[in-house]
C-alpha positions in Angstrom: 67.4 106.8 61.6 69.9 105.3 64.0 72.4 104.9 61.2 71.9 108.6 60.4 72.7 109.6 63.9 75.8 107.5 63.9 76.9 109.0 60.6 76.4 112.5 61.9 78.4 111.8 65.1 81.2 110.2 63.0 81.2 113.2 60.8 81.5 115.5 63.7 84.4 113.6 65.1 86.1 113.5 61.7 85.7 117.3 61.3 87.0 117.8 64.8 90.1 115.7 64.2 90.8 117.5 61.0 90.3 120.9 62.7 87.5 121.8 60.2 84.9 122.3 62.9 85.0 123.0 66.6 81.9 121.0 67.5 78.6 119.8 66.4 75.6 121.3 68.3 73.1 118.8 69.6 70.4 121.4 68.9 68.2 121.1 72.0 69.1 124.6 73.3 70.7 123.2 76.5 74.3 123.2 77.5 75.8 119.7 77.1 77.6 118.2 80.1 79.3 114.8 80.2 79.6 112.1 82.8 82.2 109.4 82.2 82.4 106.7 84.9 84.8 103.7 85.2 82.0 101.2 84.5 78.2 101.3 84.4 77.9 98.1 86.5 79.5 99.0 89.8 76.7 100.2 92.2 78.9 103.1 93.3 79.0 104.5 89.7 75.4 103.6 89.1 74.5 105.8 92.1 76.8 108.5 90.8 75.0 108.5 87.4 71.6 108.8 89.1 72.8 111.8 91.1 74.1 113.4 88.0 70.9 112.8 86.1 68.7 114.3 88.8 70.9 117.4 89.1 71.1 117.8 85.4 67.4 118.0 85.2 67.3 120.5 88.0 69.9 122.6 86.2 68.4 122.2 82.8 71.5 120.9 81.2 71.8 118.1 78.6 73.6 115.2 80.4 75.4 112.7 78.2 76.7 109.6 80.0 79.4 107.2 79.1 81.4 104.4 80.9 84.3 102.1 80.4 83.5 98.5 79.5 85.5 97.2 82.5 87.5 98.8 85.3 90.7 99.9 83.7 89.3 100.6 80.2 90.9 103.8 79.2 90.2 103.7 75.5 86.4 103.9 76.0 86.9 107.0 78.1 89.1 108.6 75.5 86.4 108.0 72.9 83.8 109.5 75.2 85.8 112.7 75.6 86.1 112.9 71.8 82.3 112.5 71.5 81.7 115.2 74.0 84.1 117.5 72.2 82.1 116.9 69.0 78.9 117.9 70.9 80.5 121.2 72.0 80.1 120.2 75.7 80.7 122.9 78.3 82.4 120.4 80.6 82.6 116.8 81.8 82.8 114.8 85.0 85.2 111.9 84.9 86.2 108.9 87.2 89.4 108.0 85.4 90.2 104.4 84.7 93.8 105.3 84.1 94.7 108.5 85.8 97.8 109.2 83.7 96.8 107.8 80.3 93.6 110.0 80.2 95.5 113.3 80.6 96.2 113.9 76.9 92.5 113.7 76.2 91.7 116.1 79.0 94.3 118.5 77.5 92.4 118.3 74.2 89.1 119.1 76.0 90.7 122.1 77.6 91.6 123.4 74.2 87.9 123.6 73.6 87.5 125.5 76.8 85.7 122.6 78.6 85.7 122.4 82.4 87.0 119.0 83.5 86.2 117.7 87.0 87.6 114.4 88.3 85.2 112.5 90.6 86.3 110.1 93.3 89.7 109.4 91.7 92.2 112.2 90.9 94.1 112.4 87.6 97.9 112.0 87.5 99.0 114.8 87.9 96.0 115.9 89.9 96.1 119.4 88.4 95.4 118.0 84.9 91.7 118.3 85.9 90.3 121.7 86.8 89.1 120.2 90.1 88.6 116.9 91.9 85.4 116.2 93.9 86.2 113.2 96.2 86.1 111.6 99.6 89.0 112.5 101.8 90.2 108.9 102.0 92.7 109.6 104.7 90.0 111.2 106.9 87.7 108.3 106.2 90.3 105.8 107.4 91.1 108.0 110.4 87.4 107.9 111.5 87.3 104.1 111.7 90.7 104.1 113.4 89.6 106.5 116.1 86.4 104.4 116.6 88.4 101.2 117.0 91.0 102.8 119.3 88.2 104.0 121.6 86.4 100.7 121.5 89.5 98.7 122.3 90.6 101.0 125.1 93.4 99.2 127.1 92.6 95.9 125.4 95.7 94.7 123.4 95.0 94.8 119.6 96.4 92.4 117.0 95.5 94.0 113.7 95.1 92.5 110.2 95.2 94.9 107.3 93.2 93.9 104.2 94.3 96.3 101.5 93.5 96.6 97.8 96.3 95.4 95.7 100.1 95.4 95.2 100.0 98.6 93.2 99.3 100.7 96.3 97.2 103.2 94.5 96.5 106.5 96.3 93.0 105.5 97.7 94.5 102.3 99.2 97.4 104.0 100.8 95.4 106.9 102.2 92.7 104.8 103.8 95.3 102.4 105.3 97.4 105.3 106.7 94.4 107.2 107.9 93.3 104.2 110.0 96.8 103.9 111.4 96.8 107.5 112.5 93.3 107.2 114.0 94.4 104.1 115.9 97.6 105.7 117.1 100.1 103.6 115.1 103.2 105.6 114.0 103.2 106.0 110.2 106.4 105.4 108.3 106.4 106.6 104.7 103.0 108.4 104.2 103.0 107.2 100.6 103.6 103.5 101.3 101.8 100.6 102.9 103.6 98.0 105.0 106.7 99.8 106.2 105.6 100.2 109.8 107.1 98.1 112.7 104.4 98.4 115.3 103.9 95.1 117.2 100.1 95.5 117.0 100.2 94.9 113.3 99.8 91.2 112.5 100.2 91.6 108.8 98.9 93.0 105.5 97.4 91.1 102.6 95.5 92.2 99.4 91.9 91.6 98.4 91.3 93.3 95.0 88.4 94.9 96.9 86.1 91.9 96.6 84.6 89.2 98.8 86.7 86.3 97.5 89.9 88.4 98.0 88.8 89.4 101.5 88.1 85.8 102.5 91.5 84.5 101.1 93.4 87.4 102.7 91.8 86.8 106.0 92.6 83.0 105.8 96.2 83.8 105.0 96.6 86.2 107.9 94.9 83.9 110.4 97.3 81.2 109.5 100.2 83.6 110.4 98.5 84.9 113.6 95.5 83.2 115.1 95.3 85.9 117.8 94.0 88.6 115.4 91.2 90.5 117.0 90.8 93.6 114.8 90.5 93.7 111.0 90.8 96.8 108.8 89.5 96.4 105.3 89.8 98.6 102.2 86.1 98.3 101.5 82.9 96.5 102.5 83.0 93.6 100.0 86.4 92.7 101.4 85.0 93.0 104.9 82.2 90.6 104.0 84.8 88.1 102.8 86.9 88.5 105.9 83.8 87.8 108.0 83.2 84.6 106.1 86.7 83.4 106.9 86.4 84.4 110.5 83.1 82.5 110.9 84.6 79.3 109.4 87.4 79.6 111.9 85.0 80.2 114.8 86.4 83.6 115.4 83.6 85.9 114.2 82.4 86.8 117.7 85.9 87.6 118.9 87.1 89.9 116.1 86.0 93.4 115.2 85.9 94.5 111.5 86.0 98.1 110.3 85.7 99.3 106.8 85.0 102.1 104.3 82.3 102.6 101.7 78.8 103.3 102.9 77.1 101.0 100.3 73.7 99.6 101.3 74.9 96.0 101.7 77.7 97.3 103.9 75.3 99.2 106.1 73.2 96.1 106.4 76.3 94.3 107.7 76.7 97.1 110.3 73.1 96.5 111.4 73.8 92.7 111.6 77.0 93.2 113.6 79.2 91.8 110.8 81.0 95.2 110.5 81.6 97.1 113.7 81.9 100.5 111.9 82.2 101.9 108.4 83.0 105.3 106.9 80.3 106.3 104.4 81.2 108.2 101.3 78.8 110.0 99.1 78.9 109.4 95.3 75.5 110.9 94.8 76.7 114.2 96.3 79.9 114.1 94.2 78.0 113.9 91.0 75.4 116.5 92.0 78.1 119.0 93.1 80.0 118.3 89.9 76.9 119.1 87.7 76.3 122.3 89.7 79.9 123.3 89.1 79.8 122.9 85.4 76.4 124.6 85.1 77.9 127.6 87.0 80.9 127.6 84.7 78.7 127.5 81.6 76.6 130.4 83.0 79.4 132.9 83.9 82.8 131.2 83.9 82.8 130.5 87.7 85.3 127.8 88.6 85.1 125.4 91.6 87.3 126.2 94.6 89.1 123.6 96.6 88.1 122.9 100.2 90.3 125.2 102.4 93.5 123.5 103.3 93.1 120.7 100.7 93.9 120.3 97.0 90.4 118.9 96.2 86.8 119.5 97.0 86.0 117.3 100.0 82.5 115.7 99.6 82.6 114.3 103.1 82.6 111.0 105.1 80.3 109.8 107.9 81.0 107.1 110.5 78.2 104.5 110.6 78.0 102.2 113.6 75.4 100.7 116.0 78.1 100.7 118.7 78.8 104.5 119.3 82.0 105.4 121.1 82.4 108.4 123.4 84.1 111.3 121.6 83.7 109.8 118.1 80.8 111.4 116.2 78.7 108.8 114.4 75.3 107.9 112.9 73.5 104.6 113.4 72.7 102.0 110.7 69.1 103.3 110.4 70.5 106.7 109.3 73.0 104.8 107.1 70.2 102.9 105.3 68.5 106.2 104.5 71.7 107.7 103.0 73.5 104.6 101.6 74.2 104.0 97.9 73.8 100.9 95.8 
């Protein structure tokens, strides 16, 4: 039976490629919707999948899920789009592994009148997708910058920036620059990390967004400037690594760490005092809103509209801290645990 299913799917794809059939109907009477994530192991995308599954059931659509084998695996995502085309899907949600390389596949999906929504990560160009549902990463960075600025008050700051990688992808740049604006550091090139000349900046290093990278980057920056007392991190795993390095150096009590993510381990670290404040994003909400949008499109052709003043649909960010600062709206770690992901 399994072999028969594979043969049918292969036949659909072959017919599609040859132009002899537009699609193969799955036959359950429900509109087919696809979700293609970067991987199926990252807790962020696991949460996104759960949100999509729940909403698909509520909307009575047939959700088909796919993922890259590893972060950066474009080919698996290309194959997933081809499969969805063979099913006659009404639309798909995609977190692109390669924002530029996936565009030709999106163009083919559009020829079948599919609605394509990017989740979390925009395509390149952004308008290759019909809409993007994502965190405003600049705003998320600005939140933790404002919190840190208020917390430090007149106390001199020496800031370490633990960014993502040398590629300076948009999410990395936006979070970094958002923090700077929130803290009151003049921004140089808004599309570039590291061109500022503010004396409060001790330095930048990259982490690859994981604990080992965070620890190594923090060790490097402490060697350059032992007086660091504020650490910005691209995400909460990098923050956990930075804390380990600070603890070994005997500086964990004297340094404030801020971050972005809203994963449950990160919120736990807020509760423990490891992270002073973090900006929570909402992958569950992204997926649910995306399913709703495709269901509406399948019903009457309605297309999602961008958040006013932005070129994407903003799914929100919430500051989480157990050390609230006057004038900076926040929720505590208890609320964070009730709304975190992973």
